[in-house]
C-alpha positions, 0 to 999 in steps of 0.5 A: 499499500502506498502513502497516497492510498492511505491519504484517500481514506477517511479516518474514523474514531471508533470511540465516538464515530467522529471523522478525525481528519485526513493523513498529511504525513507518516512518521517512521521509526528509523531504527525499525523502518516501521511506521510509528504514527500517522500525522493528520490535518484536522477536519475541515468544517464550518467552525474550523476557520474560527479556531486554529486546528493543530496537526494530530499524531496517531500512534500506529498502535491506535489503528484498529482496522485499515479498510477500503475506504476508511481507517479506524482508530481508537482515540480516547479524546 
């Protein structure tokens, strides 16, 4: 799977069903060469222009499933 394939998928938190945002980058563990986390741009919505959203880092261990159209994550925000 390519990074561009991951970037096309919606990221949904299984705790509350909320769309978390879009993947803009990945962090790779240099020692092992594995993906350590996904860097997520906050969801764009009507109120996003009122507050300055910051990128979110989702640890790889928080990913529960990568499906055809969606990536499910478990975040206790």
